[in-house]
C-alpha positions as CSV (number, residue, x, y, z in Angstrom):
1,M,-56.0,-24.3,43.3
2,N,-52.7,-26.0,43.0
3,Y,-49.5,-24.3,41.7
4,S,-49.7,-25.5,38.0
5,L,-53.4,-24.6,37.6
6,K,-52.6,-21.0,38.9
7,Y,-49.8,-20.6,36.4
8,I,-52.0,-21.8,33.4
9,F,-54.8,-19.5,34.5
10,L,-52.6,-16.5,34.8
11,F,-51.0,-17.1,31.4
12,F,-54.5,-17.5,29.8
13,I,-55.7,-14.1,31.2
14,I,-52.5,-12.3,29.9
15,H,-52.7,-13.8,26.5
16,L,-56.4,-12.8,26.1
17,S,-55.7,-9.3,27.4
18,W,-52.8,-8.6,24.8
19,N,-53.8,-10.8,21.8
20,G,-54.2,-7.5,19.8
21,F,-50.5,-6.8,19.5
22,G,-48.5,-8.2,16.6
23,Q,-45.1,-9.8,16.6
24,V,-43.2,-6.9,15.1
25,P,-42.4,-3.9,17.4
26,P,-43.9,-0.6,16.1
27,K,-41.7,2.1,14.7
28,G,-40.8,4.9,17.1
29,P,-41.7,5.0,20.8
30,P,-45.1,3.5,21.3
31,K,-47.9,5.1,23.2
32,P,-48.0,4.1,26.9
33,L,-50.6,1.6,27.9
34,P,-52.6,1.4,31.1
35,K,-50.7,-0.1,34.0
36,P,-50.9,-4.0,33.8
37,D,-52.9,-5.8,36.5
38,L,-50.0,-8.3,36.8
39,I,-48.2,-6.1,39.2
40,D,-48.7,-7.3,42.7
41,P,-50.5,-5.0,45.1
42,Q,-47.9,-5.7,47.6
43,L,-45.2,-4.3,45.1
44,T,-47.3,-1.3,44.4
45,E,-47.7,-0.4,48.1
46,Q,-44.0,-0.6,48.8
47,D,-43.1,1.7,45.8
48,T,-45.7,4.4,46.2
49,S,-42.8,6.8,46.9
50,K,-41.5,6.3,43.4
51,E,-42.7,8.3,40.4
52,E,-44.5,6.3,37.7
53,S,-41.7,7.5,35.3
54,D,-39.2,5.6,37.6
55,L,-40.9,2.3,37.0
56,V,-40.2,0.1,34.0
57,M,-43.6,-0.5,32.2
58,I,-44.5,-3.0,29.7
59,D,-46.1,-1.3,26.7
60,H,-46.3,-4.4,24.5
61,A,-45.5,-8.1,24.6
62,D,-46.5,-11.1,22.4
63,V,-46.1,-13.4,25.4
64,A,-46.0,-12.5,29.1
65,I,-45.5,-15.0,31.9
66,G,-45.7,-14.2,35.5
67,I,-45.0,-16.4,38.7
68,T,-46.0,-15.5,42.1
69,G,-45.4,-17.1,45.4
70,E,-46.0,-16.5,49.1
71,G,-48.2,-13.5,48.3
72,R,-45.8,-11.6,46.0
73,Q,-44.7,-11.6,42.5
74,L,-41.2,-13.1,41.9
75,F,-40.6,-12.3,38.3
76,K,-42.3,-12.0,34.9
77,E,-41.1,-13.3,31.6
78,V,-42.1,-11.4,28.5
79,R,-41.3,-12.1,24.9
80,Q,-41.2,-9.8,21.8
81,V,-41.6,-7.0,24.3
82,E,-41.6,-3.3,24.5
83,L,-40.7,-1.6,27.7
84,R,-40.8,2.0,28.8
85,Q,-39.4,4.1,31.6
86,G,-40.2,7.8,31.2
87,N,-38.8,8.8,27.8
88,V,-36.7,5.7,27.5
89,Y,-37.9,2.8,25.5
90,M,-36.5,-0.7,25.4
91,Y,-37.1,-3.5,23.0
92,C,-36.0,-7.2,23.1
93,D,-36.9,-10.7,22.2
94,S,-37.2,-11.9,25.9
95,A,-36.9,-10.2,29.3
96,F,-37.3,-10.8,33.0
97,L,-38.8,-8.0,35.1
98,Y,-37.8,-8.3,38.7
99,D,-39.9,-6.9,41.5
100,N,-37.0,-4.5,42.4
101,N,-37.6,-2.7,39.1
102,D,-34.6,-4.3,37.4
103,V,-34.7,-6.0,34.0
104,R,-32.8,-8.7,32.4
105,A,-33.2,-8.8,28.6
106,W,-31.8,-10.7,25.7
107,G,-32.1,-11.1,22.0
108,N,-32.0,-7.9,19.7
109,V,-32.0,-5.6,22.7
110,I,-32.6,-1.9,21.8
111,I,-32.6,1.2,24.1
112,Q,-34.0,4.4,22.8
113,Q,-33.5,7.5,24.7
114,G,-35.1,10.6,23.2
115,D,-34.1,11.3,19.5
116,S,-30.3,11.3,20.2
117,V,-29.4,7.8,21.6
118,N,-29.9,4.4,20.3
119,I,-28.1,1.4,21.9
120,F,-28.2,-2.2,20.5
121,S,-26.8,-5.3,22.2
122,D,-27.4,-9.1,22.5
123,S,-28.3,-8.8,26.2
124,L,-29.0,-6.3,28.9
125,L,-29.1,-6.0,32.7
126,Y,-31.0,-2.8,33.5
127,Y,-31.2,-1.3,37.1
128,G,-34.5,0.5,36.9
129,F,-34.3,2.8,39.9
130,D,-30.7,3.7,39.2
131,K,-31.5,4.0,35.5
132,K,-28.3,2.2,34.5
133,A,-27.7,-0.5,32.0
134,D,-25.0,-3.2,31.5
135,L,-25.1,-4.3,27.9
136,F,-23.4,-7.4,26.5
137,G,-22.6,-9.1,23.2
138,E,-22.5,-7.1,20.1
139,V,-23.1,-3.7,21.7
140,V,-23.6,-0.6,19.4
141,L,-24.3,2.9,20.8
142,E,-25.5,5.4,18.2
143,S,-25.6,9.2,18.8
144,E,-26.0,11.5,15.9
145,N,-23.2,10.7,13.4
146,Q,-21.1,8.5,15.6
147,K,-21.3,4.8,16.6
148,L,-19.6,3.0,19.4
149,F,-18.9,-0.7,19.0
150,T,-18.0,-2.9,22.0
151,N,-18.9,-6.3,23.7
152,K,-19.7,-4.8,27.1
153,L,-21.0,-1.4,27.8
154,T,-22.3,0.3,31.0
155,Y,-24.7,3.2,30.3
156,D,-26.1,5.7,32.7
157,L,-29.4,7.0,31.3
158,T,-29.5,9.9,33.8
159,T,-26.1,11.3,33.1
160,K,-26.0,9.8,29.5
161,V,-22.5,8.5,30.1
162,A,-21.4,5.3,28.5
163,T,-18.4,3.4,30.0
164,Y,-16.5,0.4,28.8
165,F,-13.3,-1.5,30.0
166,N,-12.9,-4.3,27.5
167,G,-12.1,-2.4,24.4
168,A,-14.4,-0.5,21.9
169,T,-14.4,1.3,18.6
170,L,-15.9,4.7,18.0
171,T,-16.7,5.8,14.3
172,N,-17.3,9.4,13.4
173,D,-17.9,9.9,9.7
174,T,-14.5,8.7,8.2
175,T,-12.7,8.7,11.6
176,Q,-12.3,5.4,13.5
177,L,-11.2,5.5,17.2
178,K,-10.3,2.5,19.3
179,S,-9.3,2.1,23.0
180,K,-9.4,-0.4,25.8
181,I,-11.1,1.8,28.3
182,G,-13.5,4.7,27.5
183,Y,-16.0,7.1,28.8
184,F,-18.6,8.6,26.4
185,Y,-20.4,11.7,27.6
186,V,-23.3,11.7,25.1
187,D,-25.0,15.0,26.2
188,Q,-21.7,16.8,26.4
189,N,-20.4,15.3,23.0
190,E,-17.2,14.3,24.7
191,A,-15.5,11.0,25.0
192,F,-12.5,10.0,27.0
193,F,-10.3,7.1,26.0
194,K,-7.7,5.3,27.9
195,D,-5.1,2.5,27.3
196,S,-4.0,1.6,23.7
197,V,-5.9,4.4,22.1
198,T,-5.8,4.5,18.2
199,I,-7.3,6.8,15.7
200,V,-7.5,5.9,12.0
201,D,-8.5,8.8,9.6
202,P,-7.9,9.3,6.0
203,E,-5.5,12.1,6.8
204,F,-3.6,10.4,9.7
205,E,-3.2,7.6,12.1
206,L,-2.8,8.2,15.8
207,K,-1.7,6.2,18.8
208,T,-1.8,7.4,22.4
209,D,-2.4,6.5,26.0
210,T,-5.0,9.0,26.9
211,L,-7.4,11.0,24.6
212,K,-10.4,13.2,24.8
213,F,-12.5,13.4,21.8
214,D,-15.1,16.2,21.0
215,T,-17.6,14.1,19.0
216,K,-19.6,17.1,17.7
217,N,-16.7,19.3,16.5
218,K,-14.5,16.3,15.8
219,I,-11.6,17.5,17.8
220,A,-9.1,15.0,19.5
221,Y,-7.3,16.3,22.6
222,F,-4.1,14.6,23.5
223,L,-3.7,14.0,27.3
224,G,-0.6,11.8,27.3
225,P,2.2,10.5,25.1
226,T,0.9,10.5,21.5
227,L,2.3,9.3,18.1
228,I,0.7,10.5,14.9
229,A,1.6,9.1,11.5
230,Q,0.8,11.2,8.5
231,N,2.2,11.3,4.9
232,E,5.1,9.0,5.8
233,G,5.9,11.6,8.7
234,K,5.5,11.0,12.4
235,I,4.7,13.5,15.2
236,Y,5.2,12.9,18.9
237,C,3.8,15.1,21.7
238,E,2.3,14.7,25.2
239,D,-0.4,17.3,24.9
240,G,-2.3,19.2,22.2
241,F,-5.2,18.7,19.9
242,Y,-6.2,17.8,16.4
243,D,-9.3,19.3,14.7
244,T,-10.1,16.7,12.1
245,R,-12.9,18.6,10.6
246,N,-11.1,21.9,10.0
247,K,-7.7,20.1,9.5
248,Q,-5.9,22.1,12.3
249,A,-3.7,20.7,15.0
250,E,-1.5,21.8,17.8
251,F,1.1,19.7,19.6
252,T,2.8,20.6,22.8
253,K,4.9,19.1,25.6
254,N,8.1,17.6,24.0
255,A,6.6,18.0,20.5
256,Q,8.7,16.3,17.8
257,Y,8.4,15.6,14.1
258,Q,10.3,13.1,11.9
259,K,10.1,12.1,8.2
260,E,13.0,10.1,6.8
261,E,16.0,12.4,7.4
262,Q,13.8,15.4,8.4
263,K,13.5,16.1,12.2
264,A,11.9,18.9,14.0
265,W,11.4,20.0,17.7
266,A,9.6,22.9,19.2
267,D,7.7,24.0,22.3
268,V,4.5,24.1,20.2
269,M,3.9,22.6,16.8
270,Q,0.8,23.9,14.7
271,Y,-0.5,22.5,11.5
272,D,-3.1,24.0,9.2
273,G,-4.2,21.5,6.6
274,N,-6.3,24.0,4.7
275,I,-3.3,26.0,3.6
276,K,-0.9,23.2,4.3
277,E,1.2,25.2,6.7
278,T,3.3,23.9,9.6
279,T,4.4,26.3,12.3
280,L,7.0,25.5,15.1
281,I,6.9,27.9,18.0
282,G,9.4,28.4,20.8
283,N,12.9,26.9,20.6
284,A,12.1,25.6,17.1
285,R,14.7,23.4,15.5
286,F,14.7,21.6,12.1
287,I,17.2,19.0,10.6
288,D,17.0,17.6,7.0
289,G,20.2,15.8,6.3
290,E,23.0,18.4,6.2
291,K,20.5,21.2,6.6
292,R,19.9,22.6,10.1
293,A,17.6,25.5,11.1
294,K,16.5,27.1,14.4
295,A,14.6,30.1,15.3
296,D,12.0,31.3,17.8
297,V,9.3,30.5,15.1
298,I,9.6,28.3,12.0
299,R,6.8,28.3,9.4
300,Y,6.8,25.9,6.5
301,E,4.5,26.5,3.5
302,E,4.1,23.0,2.0
303,E,2.7,23.9,-1.4
304,N,5.2,26.6,-2.1
305,E,8.1,24.8,-0.3
306,I,8.9,28.0,1.5
307,T,10.4,28.0,5.1
308,N,10.2,31.2,7.3
309,L,12.5,31.5,10.3
310,E,11.5,34.2,12.7
311,G,13.4,35.5,15.6
312,N,17.0,34.6,16.3
313,A,17.0,32.7,12.9
314,F,19.8,30.4,12.0
315,Y,20.2,28.1,8.9
316,E,23.1,25.9,8.0
317,D,23.8,23.4,5.2
318,E,26.8,21.8,3.6
319,K,27.6,25.1,1.7
320,Q,26.8,28.1,4.0
321,V,25.6,29.2,7.4
322,I,23.0,32.0,7.7
323,S,21.9,33.9,10.8
324,S,19.4,36.8,11.0
325,E,16.4,38.1,12.8
326,R,14.3,36.6,9.9
327,I,15.2,34.1,7.2
328,R,12.9,33.2,4.2
329,Y,14.0,30.1,2.3
330,D,12.5,29.1,-1.0
331,S,13.7,25.5,-1.5
332,K,12.0,25.2,-4.8
333,N,14.1,28.0,-6.3
334,E,16.9,27.9,-3.6
335,V,16.5,31.5,-2.7
336,Y,17.3,33.0,0.7
337,T,15.9,36.3,1.9
338,T,16.7,37.8,5.3
339,V,15.2,40.6,7.4
340,G,17.1,42.2,10.2
341,R,20.7,41.9,10.9
342,S,21.9,38.9,8.9
343,R,25.1,36.8,8.7
344,M,25.8,34.3,5.9
345,V,28.8,32.1,6.2
346,D,30.1,30.4,3.0
347,P,33.6,29.4,3.9
348,P,36.0,30.9,3.7
349,Q,33.7,34.0,3.2
350,I,31.3,35.6,5.7
351,L,28.6,38.2,4.6
352,E,26.7,40.3,7.1
353,A,24.0,42.9,6.4
354,D,20.6,44.2,7.5
355,N,19.0,42.3,4.7
356,I,20.2,39.6,2.4
357,D,18.6,38.0,-0.7
358,Y,20.5,35.0,-1.9
359,D,19.5,32.3,-4.5
360,G,22.5,30.1,-4.0
361,T,24.4,31.9,-6.8
362,I,23.7,35.6,-6.5
363,G,23.3,37.5,-3.3
364,I,22.1,41.1,-2.7
365,A,23.0,42.5,0.7
366,V,21.6,45.8,1.9
367,G,22.4,48.0,5.0
368,N,25.8,48.1,6.9
369,V,27.3,45.3,4.8
370,V,30.4,43.5,6.0
371,W,32.2,40.9,4.0
372,Q,35.1,38.8,5.0
373,D,37.6,36.2,3.6
374,T,38.9,34.4,6.6
375,V,41.7,32.7,4.6
376,E,43.1,35.8,2.9
377,N,42.4,37.9,6.0
378,I,40.4,40.5,3.9
379,S,37.3,42.3,5.0
380,I,35.1,45.0,3.4
381,S,32.7,47.0,5.6
382,H,31.0,50.4,5.9
383,C,29.0,50.1,2.7
384,D,25.3,50.5,2.2
385,S,24.7,47.6,-0.3
386,A,26.7,44.8,-2.0
387,T,26.3,42.1,-4.7
388,Y,27.8,38.7,-4.4
389,I,28.1,36.1,-7.2
390,K,29.1,32.8,-5.7
391,D,30.4,31.0,-8.9
392,Q,32.7,33.9,-9.8
393,D,33.6,34.6,-6.1
394,F,32.5,38.2,-7.1
395,F,31.8,40.9,-4.4
396,K,30.9,44.4,-5.2
397,A,30.3,46.9,-2.4
398,M,28.9,50.4,-2.9
399,G,27.2,53.3,-1.1
400,G,28.7,55.0,1.8
401,R,32.5,54.6,1.9
402,P,33.3,50.8,1.6
403,L,36.4,50.1,3.7
404,L,38.7,47.2,2.9
405,T,40.9,45.9,5.7
406,T,43.7,43.4,5.2
407,L,47.3,42.6,6.4
408,M,50.4,43.9,4.4
409,D,53.9,43.8,5.6
410,G,52.8,42.5,9.0
411,D,50.7,45.8,9.4
412,T,47.0,46.5,8.9
413,L,46.1,48.2,5.5
414,L,42.9,50.2,5.3
415,L,41.4,51.3,2.0
416,T,38.3,53.2,1.1
417,S,36.6,54.3,-2.1
418,D,33.1,54.9,-3.5
419,T,33.0,51.3,-4.9
420,L,35.0,48.2,-4.1
421,L,35.0,45.1,-6.3
422,A,36.7,41.7,-5.3
423,F,36.5,38.7,-7.7
424,K,38.4,35.7,-9.1
425,Q,39.1,35.7,-12.7
426,N,39.3,31.9,-12.7
427,P,36.9,30.4,-10.1
428,E,39.0,27.2,-10.0
429,D,41.9,28.9,-8.3
430,S,42.2,31.2,-5.2
431,I,43.7,34.2,-7.0
432,R,41.6,37.3,-6.3
433,T,41.5,40.7,-8.0
434,L,40.5,43.9,-6.2
435,I,39.3,47.0,-8.0
436,A,38.5,50.3,-6.2
437,N,36.8,53.2,-8.0
438,K,36.4,56.8,-7.3
439,D,38.2,58.7,-4.4
440,V,40.4,55.9,-3.3
441,R,42.2,56.4,-0.1
442,L,44.8,54.0,1.5
443,L,46.1,54.0,5.1
444,K,48.9,52.1,6.6
445,S,51.2,53.0,9.4
446,D,54.2,53.6,7.1
447,L,52.3,54.2,3.8
448,Q,49.4,56.4,2.7
449,A,47.9,57.0,-0.7
450,V,45.1,58.6,-2.7
451,C,44.0,58.1,-6.3
452,D,40.9,57.9,-8.5
453,S,41.0,54.2,-9.0
454,L,43.0,51.2,-7.9
455,V,43.5,47.6,-9.1
456,Y,45.2,44.9,-7.0
457,S,45.8,41.4,-8.3
458,E,47.0,38.5,-6.2
459,I,48.5,36.8,-9.4
460,D,51.4,39.3,-9.3
461,S,50.8,41.0,-6.0
462,L,50.8,44.3,-7.6
463,F,48.8,47.4,-6.6
464,K,48.1,49.8,-9.6
465,F,47.1,53.4,-8.7
466,Y,45.4,55.3,-11.6
467,K,44.6,59.0,-12.2
468,D,46.4,61.6,-10.1
469,P,47.8,59.0,-7.5
470,I,49.8,60.3,-4.6
471,I,51.7,58.1,-2.2
472,W,53.3,59.1,1.1
473,S,55.9,57.3,3.1
474,D,57.3,58.9,6.2
475,T,58.5,62.4,5.0
476,S,58.4,61.5,1.3
477,Q,55.6,62.1,-1.3
478,F,55.4,60.2,-4.7
479,S,53.2,61.2,-7.6
480,A,52.9,60.3,-11.2
481,D,50.2,59.7,-13.9
482,T,50.3,55.9,-12.8
483,I,51.9,54.3,-9.8
484,H,52.4,50.5,-9.2
485,I,53.5,49.0,-5.8
486,Q,55.0,45.6,-6.1
487,L,54.7,43.2,-3.1
488,V,56.9,40.3,-2.3
489,E,55.7,38.1,0.5
490,K,53.2,40.9,1.5
491,K,56.0,43.4,1.9
492,I,56.7,46.4,-0.5
493,D,59.5,45.5,-2.8
494,R,59.3,48.2,-5.4
495,I,57.3,51.3,-6.5
496,Y,56.9,52.0,-10.1
497,M,56.0,55.6,-11.2
498,Y,55.0,56.1,-14.8
499,R,54.9,59.5,-16.7
500,N,55.3,62.8,-14.9
501,S,56.9,61.1,-12.0
502,F,57.7,63.3,-9.0
503,M,59.2,62.4,-5.6
504,I,59.4,65.1,-2.8
505,N,61.1,64.7,0.6
506,S,61.0,67.2,3.3
507,P,61.7,66.3,6.9
508,D,60.9,69.9,8.1
509,E,58.7,71.2,5.4
510,I,61.0,74.2,4.9
511,Y,63.4,72.8,2.3
512,Y,62.1,70.1,-0.2
513,N,64.3,67.5,-1.9
514,Q,62.9,66.8,-5.3
515,I,63.4,64.1,-7.9
516,K,61.5,64.3,-11.2
517,G,61.5,62.3,-14.4
518,K,59.5,60.5,-16.9
519,N,59.5,57.2,-15.0
520,I,60.9,56.4,-11.5
521,T,61.5,53.1,-9.8
522,V,61.9,52.9,-6.1
523,F,63.7,49.8,-4.7
524,F,63.0,48.7,-1.1
525,K,65.3,46.7,1.3
526,D,64.5,45.7,4.8
527,E,61.2,47.7,4.4
528,E,63.1,51.0,3.7
529,V,64.0,52.8,0.5
530,H,67.3,51.5,-0.8
531,R,67.8,53.2,-4.1
532,M,65.8,55.0,-6.7
533,K,66.2,55.0,-10.5
534,V,65.0,57.9,-12.6
535,V,64.7,57.4,-16.4
536,G,63.9,60.2,-18.9
537,N,64.4,63.9,-18.4
538,A,65.7,63.3,-14.9
539,E,65.9,66.3,-12.5
540,S,66.7,66.6,-8.9
541,V,67.0,69.2,-6.2
542,Y,69.0,68.1,-3.2
543,Y,69.7,69.9,0.0
544,A,73.0,68.8,1.4
545,L,73.6,68.5,5.1
546,D,76.7,68.4,7.2
547,D,77.6,65.9,9.9
548,D,75.5,68.0,12.4
549,D,72.4,67.8,10.0
550,A,72.7,71.5,9.2
551,Y,71.9,72.6,5.6
552,I,75.0,73.7,3.7
553,G,73.5,74.2,0.2
554,A,71.2,73.0,-2.6
555,N,72.4,71.0,-5.6
556,K,70.2,71.1,-8.7
557,T,71.0,68.5,-11.4
558,V,69.6,67.6,-14.8
559,A,70.4,64.4,-16.6
560,S,68.7,61.8,-18.8
561,E,68.9,59.2,-16.0
562,M,70.1,59.1,-12.4
563,M,70.4,56.6,-9.6
564,L,69.9,57.7,-6.0
565,Y,71.1,55.6,-3.0
566,F,69.6,55.9,0.5
567,G,70.4,55.0,4.0
568,S,68.2,55.5,7.0
569,N,65.7,57.1,4.6
570,E,68.3,59.7,3.6
571,I,70.1,60.2,0.3
572,T,73.7,58.9,0.6
573,N,74.9,59.0,-3.0
574,I,73.7,60.0,-6.4
575,K,74.8,58.7,-9.9
576,F,74.1,60.8,-13.0
577,Y,74.1,59.3,-16.6
578,N,74.5,61.0,-20.0
579,Q,75.8,64.5,-19.8
580,A,74.6,65.6,-16.5
581,K,74.4,69.3,-15.6
582,A,74.6,70.3,-11.9
583,K,74.5,73.6,-10.1
584,F,75.3,74.0,-6.4
585,S,73.9,77.0,-4.5
586,P,75.2,77.7,-0.9
587,I,72.4,77.8,1.5
588,Q,72.6,81.6,1.9
589,K,71.7,81.8,-1.8
590,A,69.5,78.9,-2.1
591,I,65.9,80.1,-2.5
592,D,63.6,77.2,-2.1
593,S,60.7,78.6,-4.1
594,E,63.0,79.3,-7.0
595,L,64.5,75.7,-6.8
596,R,61.1,73.9,-7.1
597,L,60.8,71.9,-10.3
598,K,58.0,72.4,-12.7
599,G,55.0,70.4,-11.4
600,F,55.9,70.7,-7.9
601,F,53.1,70.4,-5.3
602,W,53.3,69.4,-1.7
603,E,49.9,67.9,-0.7
604,K,49.0,67.9,3.0
605,K,45.2,68.1,3.3
606,R,44.5,64.9,1.3
607,R,47.0,62.8,3.1
608,P,45.0,60.2,5.2
609,K,46.6,59.9,8.7
610,T,43.7,58.5,10.7
611,L,40.7,56.2,10.1
612,E,38.4,59.2,10.1
613,D,40.4,60.7,7.3
614,L,39.4,57.8,5.1
615,F,35.7,58.8,5.4
616,R,35.7,62.6,5.7
617,I,34.6,64.8,2.7
618,Q,37.7,66.5,1.2
619,A,38.6,68.6,-1.8
620,K,40.6,66.9,-4.5
621,A,42.3,69.9,-6.1
622,K,46.1,70.1,-5.8
623,P,47.1,72.9,-3.5
624,V,49.7,75.4,-4.5
625,I,52.3,76.3,-1.9
626,E,52.6,80.0,-1.7
627,K,55.9,81.8,-1.3
628,K,56.7,82.6,2.2
629,A,58.0,86.0,3.3
630,D,61.2,84.6,4.8
631,D,62.0,82.4,1.9
632,K,64.8,84.7,1.0
633,D,66.6,84.0,4.3
634,P,65.5,80.6,5.5
635,E,68.7,79.6,7.1
636,S,68.2,81.8,10.1
637,K,65.0,79.8,10.8
638,A,66.3,76.5,9.7
639,N,69.8,76.5,11.4
640,P,71.4,79.5,13.1
641,E,74.8,77.9,12.5
642,V,74.9,77.3,8.7
643,K,78.1,75.9,7.5
644,N,79.3,76.3,4.0
645,E,80.8,72.8,3.3
646,P,81.0,70.9,0.0
647,V,78.2,68.5,-1.0
648,P,78.9,64.8,-1.0
649,K,80.7,63.4,-4.0
650,Q,78.4,62.8,-7.0
651,D,79.1,60.4,-9.7
């Protein structure tokens, strides 16, 4: 038989054997057929070591053509064919089956592996014993809910790993992923993508160099520089993940965020799309135009527009600077709340407290409150709580013993009371008013004072002391119903004493010089008392000294008015007006207790001399000086050499 007759005979036999099969492949994997007789015995002998499941079997074909030569089969050509290898089924329009168990197929190629994997292509080169396939043309790999599209794909049926190097697109529900190189681990539900990777999702768009994708849980893992675009914002990182199903993400390694003027950095960025909350962890920083924030952790609640700064929190905008352990900012209502030691800077003012609530207009500070005005060099501290009203520049401190510190006359002035208020009557200017209420105490190196309430206004630089005020300066004590201290260039210029005015001076607290009247005005020059004017029922008791500063007698005078002149804090001259009456008593006959004017009291316990005195609890009653046993003969104690000399001339 020549070659052509053998070919025709073989074709006829195959055609008659398979004429019961139709043109359309059956649905689902067909039942295996008996092993065809076309396989050369020589081939069977050399592959007896192979399992039958390793051989590619023909389950169905409309047309099958085989050619043999030199005693062995060279190839077979089958059309409209169904092939099988174990649990793997292949369909195509045409195929070549080689004697080494390889297959070349083309036309509507389909590979079915179990119930989980279907692969479609235009053509196929299948290596039977290796169980690997190279697919060409319009290649589609389907596995559960995802599809992989490419023009060339290598698939290992043993490991169920698909590989491509010419670009592919993976679709997973509404998510579409593209890359130039990829590895799809079907059994493990993992895919690795390399080179020009992009993900397009209704929620975001991603570009990266290297990506791992969990196809079952729909989680993208970033393994290299990654850029994500979402809601006009952009996120950059070099590691992290995005759970597309649960709308949760974490970005690490140089994580950054930018949206218009907004920028953010952190060691770790987290996003929860379910509650629309973004969290920056570790060296977190945020910039939005003039606004700047940093903290150990920053949490942003998108729906409520609330930002929480936790740990070493710092916030700054064009109006103020806030630092605290924790800061909560409600941008919708412009309200700040702090927890832990907090510092808010609203130049030129600084507010510190354990907690601060501030809405941009009104602030409530609680716990160890400290307030400063850096321009006016004024501070208030040692108070439990405070209220701040920005528009009125109003500050009220209460609780504890609020302490005001400022500069006066080149010296530090300290003032405490139960409540302190500082405010501007006209917010457009810088003139401030200070009010102190209840148990007011003032301490300065050369001036001390106590009263029930005090008012100071920068408009006239006038301190006003109300209700039982007492002022001490060196060895002098001033008291009246009301006392005013006038400052000029932050130095004491005058002291005004109104109603029941009383001035006492005693260098040794043995003899007391006294000046009393309805109203008294004390004039200062070069920071010392220069003269004193007494108006209305003026009375005075003055102890005269000789050149050796020894007492020589006491002069008691009554007049409607008098003027006293001082030098080196001592009386040098006195002028009396309108029918003055004077009586001089030699020191031997001058009994101090009998010379004390009505209303006399010498206060020592209430005089604040140290910072501790401003805070200690003390009685407010005026002490009464008791008569001493040796008051009848004080000269022996005061001066053993008493001289009886005339008093200085009085006019």
